[in-house]
C-alpha angles and dihedrals in degrees: 000000000000090000087050091052092048091052091048089051098052114111090016093172097060090042094052089049089054092048091053091047093052091043091051093053093047094045090046092055094045090051091050096046094040095050093051102039094077096045115106094217091056093047087057095045098042097045110168086001091073090068092052089045092051091051090047089052091052092047094050091046089054090046091055086079087073098070089037091054092043091052090052087060090055094038096094094057092039093052095051087051091055092059110141091017103101093165092056092047089054090048089058091048091050095052092047090047092053089047093049092049091049094048098043094046090043092055090052091053091045092051093037094144091057093047102036134219098296092057094037091052090051091046093052091052091051091045093052093043094051089045094055096038101029102040099069091045097048097044091048091048094049096046095044095045091050091060092035094060090056092061109074094198091053109036119104095221116078119216124251091253106085087206089064100059125157111279123230127241115265126220091248092056111106118243092240121033121195091262094048088052090050090053093052091047090052091050092046092048093053091049093053093043097048102023098081089046091051091049091049090049091047092048094051090049093053095043104046092126089068092044097099096040088052093053095045086053094059095035107145098201115104109198123156129236103032113229112261112231119236119238091263093054096058109074090019114243088219091062091243131301114295114207138038123275119227115217112232127169141162096209133021111295105269122221130210141197135176093281097055105033130088135144125223141185114191144128121086094011132115093223118036113208129212132171136175119217098268088053097042098055087055093062115109112262138195134211129233138166121223144153122250115221122190119205089229092068109265128111141192113204134205097021113175107213125188123197152092117314106238093226089062091055092046089050091050091052092048102227117231117240092240093064115101104163137047109215119199126207127206119217088232086080094234114060120080133161134167146208130210117253089253093050093045092056091062107125098231097056105112140187094222127213105160133038114199089343095306130104109266104256123232094253089058096048101272155181083052128356137168118252118201101175096185091055137063107267101253079084091057096082115214125223088017113192107151137041117193126192111214141171116238129019134314126204111211129222099269095033088060087055097051108284121127117267094219103056097184117160118234105273094011120170103237099195 
């Protein structure tokens, strides 16, 4: 074993350069894929490719263990060569800490069904924070160390030959060499590129209480009359939503007014139903409080929803015995999903019109969206405008692209 380790550690400088090079490429890919996966415009453009990119992101994240493990085999030799260099030892510990936080939080997000929403929500915050804070540092570290190790007079690791020790800086050497300048430029560039995004992320994280109000203010829907909230909606009996919504779409966000909005219940029913907006907002509504859990790991808690229970509309339409599936259509013309008849009769499924006493803004799927509290929210179809009762099965938009058909939350109440 000792002989094997000695062989592994021979030529430690070149091997560390290779570790940094592979680490830089893998982190660069993870940064690129991780930054574009949540953006709505990329979800629209990538389509089914987003699922493949997500799995590739996960695979490369797991593979990142390989250069880390290889470095640990070299760590003993590297650590001894850093004797008397406490700053560089701290640098090593910081990089390993960043990679460990990424890996552990990524595993929780990958196995979200096992860990559940509370852990996933915390893991997403950690993953985001270490991305915005750690990414500039680790990319800068990997790129600069790869070049640095090629310069015998600059590298931190001495060669095995004691006659070839690291040379010292002479008085004639300029304060900034070309490579030193490039390293600074790389660091500055990363700061400029990622800094505004980090500030935006931090701001949204710290000001989540204003999230819904801000979205309502810029709502692009124009439907008259506005729905009037029930007594339990204002003030909201849930105390107000806790958390920050992330805006995901697969198409550009649609907008509606009285001329282009209607709501239909049809298919295998005895009485097809159809309302325009003026008629729909007069329907009797109920109020409920539920949490909102996205499959990507974030949650918004204590939402006060007001709307029409789905089972009430199904009873009003008189569903025929041959109907086995309830299919939901989004007003974006693209997105669909479904529930079995048994699932659709759960008492807490709602056709929501108000959130915390306010009209649901277009960015959050308004004016009307489905709410399925016991499932991950890709089942809660946004911009809902049609419900069709069908025989047989229906595979929804994201299920056709790799998501699970049954989106139950851990510990869900399936009644």
